C-alpha positions in Angstrom: 20.2 -6.5 34.8 22.0 -4.4 32.3 23.7 -2.1 34.8 24.7 -5.1 37.0 26.2 -6.9 34.0 28.1 -3.8 32.9 29.5 -3.3 36.4 30.5 -6.9 36.6 32.1 -7.0 33.1 34.0 -3.8 33.7 35.3 -5.0 37.1 36.3 -8.3 35.6 38.1 -6.6 32.8 39.9 -4.3 35.3 41.0 -7.3 37.3 42.2 -9.2 34.3 44.3 -6.2 33.1 45.6 -5.2 36.5 49.4 -5.3 37.1 49.6 -7.7 40.1 53.1 -6.6 40.9 51.6 -3.4 42.4 50.3 -5.6 45.3 52.5 -6.3 48.2 53.7 -9.8 47.7 51.5 -10.0 44.5 51.9 -12.9 42.1 50.2 -14.2 39.1 48.6 -17.1 41.0 47.0 -14.7 43.6 45.6 -12.7 40.7 44.1 -15.8 39.1 42.6 -16.9 42.4 41.0 -13.4 42.9 39.5 -13.5 39.4 38.2 -17.0 39.9 36.7 -16.1 43.3 35.1 -13.0 41.8 33.4 -15.1 39.1 32.3 -17.7 41.6 30.9 -15.1 44.0 28.9 -13.4 41.2 27.4 -16.8 40.2 26.5 -17.5 43.8 25.1 -14.0 44.3 22.8 -14.4 41.3 21.4 -17.6 42.9 21.0 -15.8 46.2 19.2 -12.9 44.6 16.8 -15.3 42.9 16.1 -17.2 46.0 15.8 -14.1 48.2 13.3 -12.5 45.8 11.2 -15.6 45.7 10.9 -15.5 49.5 10.6 -11.8 49.7 7.6 -11.8 47.3 5.7 -14.6 49.1 2.9 -12.4 50.2 2.3 -11.3 46.5 2.1 -14.8 45.1 -1.3 -15.6 43.8 -2.1 -12.0 43.2 -1.8 -9.7 40.3 1.0 -7.7 42.2 3.5 -10.6 41.9 5.1 -9.2 38.7 5.6 -5.7 40.2 6.9 -7.2 43.5 9.4 -9.5 41.8 10.6 -6.7 39.5 11.1 -4.3 42.4 13.0 -6.9 44.3 15.3 -7.6 41.4 15.9 -3.9 40.7 16.7 -3.2 44.3 19.0 -6.2 44.7 20.8 -5.4 41.4 21.3 -1.8 42.3 22.8 -2.7 45.7 25.1 -5.3 44.2 26.2 -3.0 41.4 27.3 -0.5 44.1 29.1 -3.3 45.9 31.0 -4.3 42.8 32.1 -0.8 42.1 33.5 -0.6 45.7 36.1 -3.3 44.9 39.4 -1.5 44.6 42.5 -3.0 43.0 45.0 -0.8 44.7 45.3 0.7 48.2 43.9 4.2 48.8 47.3 5.8 49.6 
């Protein structure tokens, strides 16, 4: 969770400090909507991760492997999502 939280916090800070005038037709409202949407998507993703890992570990429930299966699922999901967050770019790749 630590690396995921660091990536999220860093990207949110980058978004909040970004000069929206660098976007084509950028304005302050568009920037605010982007930040709000990013926050909402992260909250929804955390719910998705929890639900997904509950389903993905169904075969381990009732066994002593459940802890390892759940931990592995959370680690894999967090690592993938951390990479996805880092792919968000604030400017074009000109």
